[in-house]
C-alpha positions in Angstrom: -2.2 -7.8 -1.6 -1.0 -11.4 1.0 -2.4 -9.2 4.0 -3.5 -5.9 6.3 -4.2 -6.2 9.2 -6.2 -3.1 10.5 -5.9 -0.8 13.7 -6.6 2.4 15.5 -8.9 4.8 14.1 -8.3 9.2 14.0 -12.2 10.8 14.2 -10.7 13.9 14.8 -11.3 15.4 11.3 -11.2 12.5 8.8 -11.9 8.8 9.7 -8.5 6.8 9.1 -7.1 3.5 10.1 -3.7 2.5 10.1 -2.6 -1.0 7.9 0.7 -2.8 8.0 0.2 -4.1 4.8 2.4 -7.1 3.1 2.1 -8.9 -0.1 4.5 -9.6 -3.4 4.3 -8.5 -7.1 5.1 -10.6 -10.1 5.0 -10.0 -13.4 8.1 -10.6 -15.0 11.6 -10.4 -13.1 11.1 -7.6 -10.2 14.1 -7.7 -8.3 15.2 -6.7 -5.2 14.8 -3.3 -4.5 11.9 -2.6 -6.8 10.0 0.6 -5.8 6.0 0.2 -4.5 3.4 2.8 -4.5 0.4 2.6 -2.9 -2.1 5.2 -3.9 -5.4 5.6 -1.9 -8.5 5.7 -4.1 -12.0 7.3 -3.1 -15.1 5.1 -3.3 -15.5 6.2 -6.5 -12.0 4.6 -7.4 -10.4 8.0 -7.8 -7.2 8.6 -6.8 -6.7 11.4 -4.1 -3.2 11.9 -4.4 -1.9 10.5 -0.7 0.3 7.8 -2.0 3.6 5.7 0.2 6.2 4.4 -0.9 8.2 0.5 -0.3 10.9 -1.3 -2.0 10.9 -5.0 -3.1 12.9 -6.7 -0.2 14.1 -9.8 -2.2 13.6 -11.8 -5.6 10.6 -13.0 -5.0 8.6 -9.6 -4.8 7.8 -9.5 -1.1 7.2 -5.8 0.4 6.1 -4.3 3.3 4.5 -1.2 4.5 3.7 -0.2 8.2 1.5 1.6 10.1 0.0 3.4 6.9 -3.4 5.1 7.4 -6.3 5.4 5.0 -9.7 7.2 4.7 -11.0 5.1 2.0 -10.8 1.0 1.9 -9.5 1.1 -1.6 -5.6 1.3 -2.9 -3.6 1.0 -5.7 -0.6 -0.6 -6.1 1.8 0.0 -8.5 5.6 -1.2 -9.3 8.4 0.3 -11.1 11.7 -2.0 -12.0 
């Protein structure tokens, strides 16, 4: 992940923070349109079943996800393509 910026917190039920996530993936030739999935993980790095989807924007592997809300500070990124 290249950069990440935090936003507001929602404490009604579970404390969540919204983020804008941008970065790039590299491992072989990922191309424009490759699927990116971000999975939220708990503090033990166990997937919570919550995921967010995006796509690579160009042939250098750049991607962006805006206003994604996480309750924990760990994520797993997966690129398929």
